[in-house]
C-alpha positions in Angstrom: 4.6 1.1 -6.7 4.5 0.6 -3.0 7.2 -1.8 -2.2 8.2 -3.4 1.1 11.4 -5.4 1.7 10.8 -8.2 4.1 13.4 -9.6 6.6 14.0 -12.4 4.2 15.1 -10.0 1.5 12.1 -10.5 -0.8 10.1 -7.6 -2.2 6.3 -7.4 -2.0 4.1 -4.9 -3.7 0.7 -3.4 -2.7 -2.2 -2.0 -4.7 -1.8 1.7 -5.1 -5.6 2.2 -4.6 -6.4 0.0 -1.6 -3.1 -1.3 -0.3 -3.9 -5.0 -0.6 -0.9 -7.3 -1.4 -0.5 -8.0 -5.1 -0.3 -11.8 -4.8 -3.7 -12.7 -6.2 -4.3 -13.8 -9.8 -5.3 -10.9 -12.1 -3.4 -8.0 -10.6 -1.7 -5.6 -13.0 1.5 -3.6 -13.1 2.0 -0.7 -15.4 3.8 2.6 -15.8 2.3 5.9 -14.9 1.3 7.6 -18.2 2.6 10.9 -16.8 6.0 10.2 -15.3 6.8 6.5 -15.9 6.7 5.4 -12.2 5.6 1.8 -11.7 2.0 1.3 -10.5 0.4 -1.8 -9.2 -3.3 -2.5 -9.0 -5.4 -5.4 -7.6 -8.1 -7.1 -9.6 -10.9 -5.6 -7.6 -9.8 -2.0 -7.9 -9.2 -2.5 -11.7 -12.7 -4.0 -12.2 -14.4 -1.3 -10.2 -12.3 1.5 -11.9 -11.2 2.8 -8.4 -9.1 5.9 -8.8 -5.4 5.9 -8.1 -2.8 8.6 -7.5 0.8 8.3 -8.6 3.0 8.7 -5.6 5.7 10.4 -7.7 3.9 13.0 -9.8 0.3 13.1 -8.4 -1.4 11.9 -11.6 -4.9 10.6 -10.9 -6.2 7.7 -13.0 -9.2 5.4 -13.1 
């Protein structure tokens, strides 16, 4: 999952498909079925079945 550490020491995550911050209700976190890397997706990308690519292994999923 794309993670960014802020200056206050907290960690925020972004949708792997569109880059929106995962703070809204309905987002999902799961493991890549190929390598087990963490993946985060926003509600909109999940509902629209937008493709994502795992940053670690290159797996492409819906």
